[in-house]
N, C-alpha and C positions, 0 to 999 in steps of 0.2 A: 656588754649586755646586748647590744644590737646584734652581734654575731650569733649569740645563743638563741635569741628570739627568731632570727631569720632561719636558722637551721631547724629549730623546733617547728616552725610554720611549714617549712619544706617537708619535713617528715610527716606531719599530719596530712598535708596535701597529697603526698604520695600514697599514704594508706587509703585515703578516700578514693583516689583514682584506681588503685589496685583492687579494692573491694568492689567498686563499681564495674570493673571488667571481669573479675573472678566469678561473681555470682551468675551472670549470664553464661559464662563458660560451664559452670556446674549444670545449668539447665540444658544447654546445648549438647555437651559432650558426656555428661554423666547421668543424664535423664533424671535430674532432680526436679522439684516442683517449679512450675512456671511462676509461682508466687515470689520466687527469688528475684524476679525482675522489678518488683516494687522497691525493696531496699536497694537494689542496684541503681535504680533511677534516682533515688534519694541520695545515694552516695556520690553519684556523678554530678548531681546538682550541688552538693556540698563541695565537691572538688572544684567546680567552676567558681563558686563563691569564695573559697579559700584562695584561689589564684588572684582574685581581686583585692585581697588583703595585703599582698606583698607590697613593700614600700614603693617600688617603682616598677609597675607592671610593664615591662618592656622586653625586648628580645634578650637582653643581658640576663634578666631575672629568669626567664624561661629556659635559657641555656644552662644556667647554674642549677635550676631545679632538676634538670635532666640528670645531673650527676648524683643528686640525692636520690632520685627515683631509682636509678640503677642499683644503688646500695640497698635501699629498702626492698626492692624486688628480690635481691639475693637473700635477705633476711626472711622474707615471705616464703621463698622457695624452701628454706630450711624449716621454718617454724610451722608453716601450714601444709605444704606439700610433702614434708618429710624427706626432702632430697638435700643431702649435705652438699653445699657448694664446694667445688674443687679449690685447690690452692690458686689456680689461674682465675677462677671466677672472682675470688676475693682480691687478688692482685688487680684485676681489671676494675672492680668496684672501688677499690682504694684509689686507683689512678683517677677515676671519675670524681671522687670526692676531693682530691687535690685540685683537679680542674675547676670544680665548683668553688673552692676556696679562693683560687686565683681570680676567677671571674668576679666574685662578689666582694672580696675584701682587699684586693690590691689597690694601691692609690690610683685615683682617676685624675687625669688631666682635664682642665676646663676647656 
């Protein structure tokens, strides 16, 4: 159960970070409304708060989070930007997830 909760928290954290960065991108590059900066700021604040909920906020957790972020970013690329990831994109994202699992769930020595 710990593993499921950890991965779910990583996914929600990644979505909050991506939304917080994507909305300013829309404003800056696609000339959307400046009002997008309001939900972007909220999303980035949510991202920072979610990071504080991880069981052990340390370099190990942040390194593992990076693997989930890569995978979620590929899903975002496909679902939101409409760009289908290549086979190599998904291989790389899968390797990042395996790395995350090793970092988070391998036995730790004291």
